[in-house]
N, C-alpha and C positions, 0 to 999 in steps of 0.2 A: 703150403711152401714153395717159394719158386725155386726152378731151376736153373741154374747157369748155361747157355750153350756158350755163347763166346760173346767176347769184347771189342767189335768191328771197331777199330782209330777211325774218329770220324775223317780226318782229311781222307781217307781213302773209302768212303763209304760211297762217294759220287760214282766210283770207277768200280768197285765191284759188284755193288747191289744194285737188283732189278727196281726199277721207280715202285710198286707196292711195297718194298719196302725199308723206301728212303724215308722213315721218318725219326726224327731224332732220335729215340730212343720208341721201344714200341715193347708192347706186351702180346706171349701167344699162350691158348690156353689149349691143354689136350684133354679131349675131352673120349670116354671110355664109360660103353653104355651098358650093362645087363648082355645084350645080343654079343658082344665082342666088337660089335660096330665100333672103328676111333675115326674122330676129326681133330685136326691141329688146325685151328684160327686164331689168324694175325689180328691185331687190333689196331686201332690209332691212339686207344689210351698209352697216356706219356708213362715209363719208366725208368729207374734209375739206370737201368741200365738192360738188355737183349736178354728173354727171358719167357720161361717158359712155367705155366701154373696147371700141372694134373687137376682134374676133375671127374670121378664118377657118379653116374647118376643113373636111375631108371627107368628115362626118359631115354628115347631114341637118337641118335645122334642129328638126325635129320631136323629133328623138334626143337632141340639146342641149339641149334647154328640157324637154322632157317627160318625157325619160330612155328613150323606145323611139319607132321606128315601124315596125310591124307590116306583113305581108302581110295581115291586117284591122285593121281601126282601128275605135271606136269610133265616130269622127268622121269622115267625109267632107266637109272642106270646101269649097265648087265656089265659091260667092258672095261676096259685096263685102260689108263690115262687119258681120261676124256677130260677136258680143259672148257669151261664157258667161260667168258670174259666178254668184258664190257656190254653187258646187259642189265636189262628190265625186266625182273620176272615178277607177272601178277595175275589176277584172275578175274572172273565176270562179277565177281559176286562185290571186290574189293572195287573197280573201275564204276560199275552202276552208282556206288553209295559217294565213293572219292575221286575222280577222274581227276580233282586238280591237283590232287597229290600227286599223281603218275608225272614224272618229268619227260622231258622229250630227248627222243634216243631210240636205241633196238629196244623197240617193246614187245617182250614175247607174253600174250596175254591169254592163260589158259581158257577156256570158253566154256568148259562145265562149272554147273556151281554145285552148292553143298558142301559136304566131307573130301574139300582137295587140298593140296599142298605143292609146296613146287618141285619135292625130287626125293625119291625112292632110291637108296642104294643097298645094290643086291650085295649078295654075300660074296661074290669073286668079283665083284668090282670097287673102283675108284675114279674120283673127280674131284679136279682142282678150280676150285672158282676165284676167278681175280676181276676185280674192278666187281662185282654185282651188286644190283640193289634189289633187295626183295619188298615187296608191296603186297600186303597179304590182310586177309581177313585172319585173327585166330581169336577164337571166344567172342565174334561179333564186334571185336574192337579192331581200329586199325594197326598194323604190325610193318611198320618202315624201318628197315635195316640197311645200312652199308657197309659190304663187307670188301674190305681192302686183299685179304687173300684167305682161304681156306681149303683144306683138305680131308676133303671124305673119302674113307675106307671102309668097304664092306666086312673085314673080319681085319683084327689086330697083327693076324701074320701075314698079309700082305706084305706089312713094310717091312719083315726081315727077307723076302722076297726081292725087294726092290731096289733095282737098281738107280741112284740118287742122281745119274746125269742124264737117265731116260724122262726122269718127271721133272724136274726143275723147264723152267720157259728155256733157257740155254744152257748147253752144258757146262758154259762160262762160271754158271752158281751151282755146280754140283757139290762144290766145296760146304758151301752154306747147308744145305741139303742133307750132307754127309755127316755133319754136324748135328742137325736133327735129329738124325736117324739114328744116331749113336745116343742120345739122348734118352730118345725113348726107348731103345733095344737095350742096353746095354751099362746105363749110367751115365754120370756125367765125372768133368773135368775140373776141379776147382777153378776159377782166375787167380795166374799168377805174374810174375814180374816179368817171365816169359813170354805172354800172351801178345803181345807187341809183335813182337819180331818172331814169331810163329807163324801169325796169321801172314806178315807178308812170306813167309818162305813158300808156305802154301801156296796163294797164291801165284808170286815167282814161276815155284815152278810148274804148275799147272799152265802158265802162259809160255814157258819154255816148250811143252807136252805140243800147244794148238799150235804153235809157230811150224813146229818142225811137221805134224801133222797136214797144214796145210801147205807147207810147200813139198813136202812130197806126194802128196795127191795132186797139185798143182803143172807140177814137173816132172812126176813118172807117169802120172796116171794117162790113158788115151781110154777114156769112156764118153757116151749120150750125156749130153745137156742134164736129162732125171740126178746121175750120179752127182754132178756137181751143185743141183738144188739143193740134194738130201745134205750134204757136206755145207752149204749154206746156211740151212735151216738152222742145221746144230749148232751152227756160231754166227749166228746172222747178227749176235751184237757187235760185230767187229766190221760188219758191212757200215755201220755210222755209230758211234759209241756213244756221241753222246744225243744222239734221237730219243724222241719220247716215247716211239713205241716201230717196231718192223712187224709186220706182218706177211706171209707166207702165202701165194697165191688168191690175190684180191683180183675179184670178179668183175671188168669192165662191162656192163651192158653186150654179154656174149662173148667177151674176150677174155683172159686170165692176163693179169699182171705177175711175173713170179715172185715178185715183192713189193710192197708199199711201206714207204719209211715215213713216218711224221716224225721230218725234222723239230720241228717248234709249230706253236700253234698258226702259225700262217706259210710255213712251206710244207708242201709235200712231194714225194717223189718217185713214181713210178720204173719200175725197175725192170730192164729182159735182160735175162741173164743166156751167153754161147759157152762155148766149152772154153778152154782155158788154151787148148791145143791150136785152136783155130785163131788165126789173125785179123785182124780190123780192116787192113790194107795191105794187099800184093803191089808193090811198087804202090805208085801214086793211085792206084783202083782200089775201091771197094770191093772187099771181099763178097762171096758170093753168102755168106752168115752173117755178114753186116749187113748184106741189103735188106736179106730177108729180117733181120731186126729192127732195120730203119721201117719197112715195111707195117710192121707192127705197131711199132711207136705211133706212126702217123693215124692207124685204126684210132689206135687207143685216144690219139689228141681227137681225131674227129668226134670222137663219143664224149669227151668230156667236155671238147668246147660249145655246147649242146646243153652241156648241164647248168643248174643252179646252186646246185649242192655243196662246190666250193666256195662262195660270197666273196667275199675278198682275200681268199688264199693265192701261194702261187704255188701253182704246179708244173714242177721240170719230171723229164725223163732220163734214164743212165743206162747206156747200152753197156755190159759188163763181157769184155771180150777181151782175149789172150793176154800173152804175155809179153813184157818190154826185151828180153833178154831176147827171144825169139824174132825179134823186127831187127828191119835194115835201119841205118841213119834214114834213108829217103822215109821208110815207112813210117819213122816216128814223127817225123815232116810232117808227114801228111796227116798224122793223129792230132799235132796239135793245130794244124791249122782248121783243121776239122769244129776244135774245139773252140777256138778264138770266132769261129764262123756262125758255129748254132745259137740260138736264141736262147732256147729251154730243152737242148738234147744235146746229152754231154755221154764220149765212148769215154768209159774208165776199163783199165786191166784191172789181172787179179793181183798184181803186186798191191793196188793198195788195198786190200784186206792185210794181205802182208804187213804193209806199213802201218795200219792202224791197230795188229798186235804189238809192231814193235814199240810202235807210241805208247800204247796203256804200259808196255814192260820202263819203258823211261819215267813215266810218271810214277810209278812205282819206286822204280830203285832213287830216286830224284827225293821221295818222300821215306827213304829208309836213310838218309845219310843226316 
């Protein structure tokens, strides 16, 4: 029996849902095994609506979702909120026989042979898999499975302790995960004529809260860069809402970019952040914080220009610093002049993050009309 979670209006999905849930409609299977372990698996199978089908099994959920649970496993997950994203998981026996079936990308190859599996979930642990491909041998036969999204838990009780906003890729998706949590733990609400209105109301209220939190943090908090990095990591969707992906703390050959934004298949942006209370310019001169950020970007560019990884992709750099309300007209002019003259480096203020929240709110309000 299918359990209805919610019917997200089609025109709102591109604004509200993470990319791995952007299928016209999708199905999910809720696996519960005899050990009490739980797995929620989203699939790309089409459905008339967003639905969850419960499934009880004597097999461990790792076998149900990943094909196999071995005596030894590539990953033993013992902690909370583990995320595996954009990976190919395989092992020596599979590669020795079916190397041609392993695609390019970030491949994790388990070197052991024999009775091995991809993942073992500890009783007090949970893990989310996003865009993961399994290439494994199961009973001597190739097992290849594309997993858009799966959430595995060591025991069903963890879900009741779970804060949905901490487990979603961003707090922005917490309403969706709250609905899933409600279905699993408390029952469900049937779809009715008010569903669309309620969907808008939930997201409208959430966007208002996000805007208020960001404004208060940017304008009232005097803190170091790390504090604002954590806040932006929580709400990274709003750094560039149309992006394919936004990753935090990306390595650049010994250096580390605060964020990497993949805008589309051709454009990548590396982001260096400085606190919002720091000005980019003092009168017509670059501030010490901006000079430090520019030196960091120059180091990244030096490394990236010698790499062949990007092919025909366009690579740009952003420095996020300051608020317009703290700048004089002359300092704003210096900022505009810099951005006009720089080929691939742009200085952005935190006003643009708030602006992206307000833009999303306007889109939502327009759709309500």
